[in-house]
C-alpha positions in Angstrom: -202.8 152.0 125.5 -201.2 155.4 126.0 -200.3 154.5 129.6 -198.6 151.3 128.4 -196.5 153.3 125.8 -195.5 155.9 128.5 -194.4 153.1 130.9 -192.4 151.4 128.2 -190.7 154.6 127.2 -189.8 155.3 130.8 -188.4 151.8 131.3 -186.3 152.1 128.1 -185.0 155.5 129.3 -184.0 154.1 132.7 -182.3 151.1 131.2 -180.4 153.4 128.8 -179.4 155.7 131.6 -178.2 152.8 133.7 -176.1 151.5 130.8 -174.5 154.8 130.3 -173.7 155.1 134.0 -172.1 151.7 134.0 -169.8 152.7 131.2 -168.6 155.8 133.0 -165.3 155.4 134.8 -163.4 157.7 137.0 -159.8 158.4 136.0 -158.2 158.7 139.4 -155.4 160.9 140.6 -153.3 161.6 137.6 -150.5 163.8 138.9 -148.0 165.5 136.7 -144.4 166.2 137.7 -142.0 168.5 135.8 -138.2 168.3 136.2 -135.7 170.7 134.7 -131.9 171.0 135.2 -132.3 174.8 135.3 -135.1 177.1 136.4 -137.6 177.6 133.6 -141.1 178.6 132.8 -143.5 176.0 131.3 -147.1 175.8 130.3 -149.2 172.6 130.6 -152.5 172.1 128.8 -154.8 169.1 129.1 -157.4 167.9 126.6 -159.4 164.8 127.5 -162.5 163.0 126.1 -164.8 163.3 129.0 -165.2 165.7 132.0 -162.5 167.0 134.2 -164.0 166.9 137.6 -161.2 168.2 139.9 -157.9 170.0 139.5 -155.3 171.2 142.0 -154.0 173.9 141.6 -157.0 175.3 139.7 -156.5 174.5 136.0 -158.3 177.5 134.4 -157.3 177.3 130.7 -154.0 175.7 131.5 -151.2 175.7 134.2 -148.4 178.2 133.9 -145.6 177.4 136.2 -141.9 177.9 137.0 -140.0 174.6 137.2 -137.2 174.3 139.7 -134.3 171.8 139.5 -135.6 170.0 142.6 -139.0 169.4 141.1 -140.9 172.1 142.9 -143.4 174.1 140.8 -144.4 177.8 141.3 -147.9 178.2 140.0 -148.1 181.7 138.6 -151.9 181.9 139.1 -151.8 181.8 142.9 -148.1 182.3 143.5 -148.0 179.1 145.6 -145.5 176.2 145.5 -146.6 172.7 144.5 -144.8 169.3 144.1 -147.1 168.3 141.2 -150.2 169.1 139.2 -153.3 167.1 139.9 -156.4 166.3 138.0 -159.2 163.8 137.9 -161.8 163.1 135.2 -164.7 160.9 134.1 -164.8 159.0 130.9 -166.6 156.2 129.0 -163.6 155.0 127.0 -162.8 151.3 126.8 -159.4 150.2 128.0 -157.4 147.5 126.3 -157.7 144.5 128.8 -156.3 141.9 126.4 -152.9 141.7 128.1 -151.6 142.3 131.5 -150.7 140.6 134.8 -152.7 138.7 137.4 -151.3 139.4 140.9 -152.5 138.3 144.3 -153.6 141.1 146.6 -150.8 140.5 149.1 -148.2 140.7 146.3 -149.5 143.9 144.8 -147.0 146.3 146.5 -143.9 144.5 145.4 -145.4 143.9 141.9 -146.1 147.6 141.5 -142.7 148.7 142.8 -141.0 146.5 140.2 -143.1 147.3 137.2 -143.3 151.0 137.9 -139.5 151.2 138.0 -139.5 149.4 134.7 -141.9 152.0 133.3 -139.6 154.8 134.3 -140.9 156.1 137.7 -138.3 157.1 140.3 -138.4 156.1 143.9 -140.6 159.0 145.1 -143.0 158.7 142.2 -143.4 154.9 142.8 -144.0 155.5 146.5 -146.8 158.1 145.9 -148.4 155.7 143.3 -148.3 152.7 145.7 -149.5 154.7 148.8 -152.6 155.8 146.8 -153.5 152.6 145.1 -152.4 149.9 147.5 -155.3 150.3 150.0 -157.8 149.8 147.1 -156.1 146.7 145.9 -154.3 144.7 148.6 -157.5 143.2 150.1 -158.6 141.7 146.7 -157.9 138.0 146.2 -156.3 138.9 142.9 -155.9 141.9 140.7 -155.8 141.9 136.9 -153.5 144.8 136.1 -152.6 146.4 132.8 -150.7 149.5 131.9 -152.4 151.5 129.2 -150.4 153.4 126.6 -152.0 154.6 123.4 -155.6 154.2 124.8 -154.8 156.6 127.7 -152.6 159.1 125.8 -155.3 159.3 123.1 -157.9 159.9 125.7 -155.9 162.5 127.7 -153.7 164.6 125.5 -151.0 166.5 127.3 -149.4 169.5 125.7 -146.3 171.0 127.4 -144.5 174.2 126.2 -141.5 174.1 125.8 -141.6 170.5 124.5 -140.0 168.1 127.0 -136.9 166.0 126.1 -138.6 163.1 127.9 -142.3 162.5 128.6 -143.3 159.4 130.7 -147.0 158.7 131.2 -148.0 155.7 133.2 -151.7 154.7 133.5 -152.8 151.6 135.3 -156.2 149.9 134.7 -157.1 147.1 137.0 -159.9 144.7 137.8 -160.4 142.9 141.1 -160.7 139.1 140.7 -162.0 136.4 143.0 -159.7 133.8 141.6 -156.6 133.4 139.5 -156.9 133.4 135.7 -154.5 133.0 132.8 -153.8 136.1 130.8 -151.3 137.0 128.1 -148.4 138.8 129.8 -147.9 142.4 128.8 -144.5 143.5 127.7 -143.2 146.7 129.2 -140.5 149.0 128.0 -138.3 151.4 130.0 -138.3 155.0 128.6 -135.3 157.3 128.7 -135.2 160.1 131.2 -133.1 163.1 130.2 -133.2 166.9 130.1 -136.5 168.6 130.7 -138.7 165.7 131.8 -142.5 165.4 132.3 -143.8 162.4 134.3 -147.5 161.5 134.9 -149.2 158.6 136.6 -152.8 157.7 137.3 -155.2 154.8 137.3 -158.7 153.4 137.0 -160.7 150.5 138.4 -162.5 148.6 135.6 -165.7 146.9 136.7 
């Protein structure tokens, strides 16, 4: 009887562990750009629900940088120049998949270029986004794509000092599909870019 109980407990633990692992998602390649019309110092802090698994440059307890008008960043911790701040994390949050777009794999690049421009990303930012995500998406028959707003910003809180005049945070959640399906189309708004501007983009595959 004791052996049966032990086996049952082990099975339950394995099933529970498996369920937890299935919920865990990697938040991939969020990169943060800072733009200022004049040279200025800024501090960037990130607080997310989950684990931060990688940063570049090293995050420590925050990034302290000098922002140049051309977008370059001098990281004070190592005195090196960067084009952006990078991080990745792991989370078990549930994304809002109730609205979005279903796009064929071979139309993904043009779709992303159009929608990312609507969401406020400039040509260089859109290019870097597409170069990273397209290889993961173009071979799928279809992709169900949504752009998360409150769900993502509630999960990953970004604090920048001094406070930006504009903050644009674009996060894509997508799911590969074998066939087309009907979905309520998501309405997107174009933010204003002015003054000291912070831009972030990232994404996640939802299984």
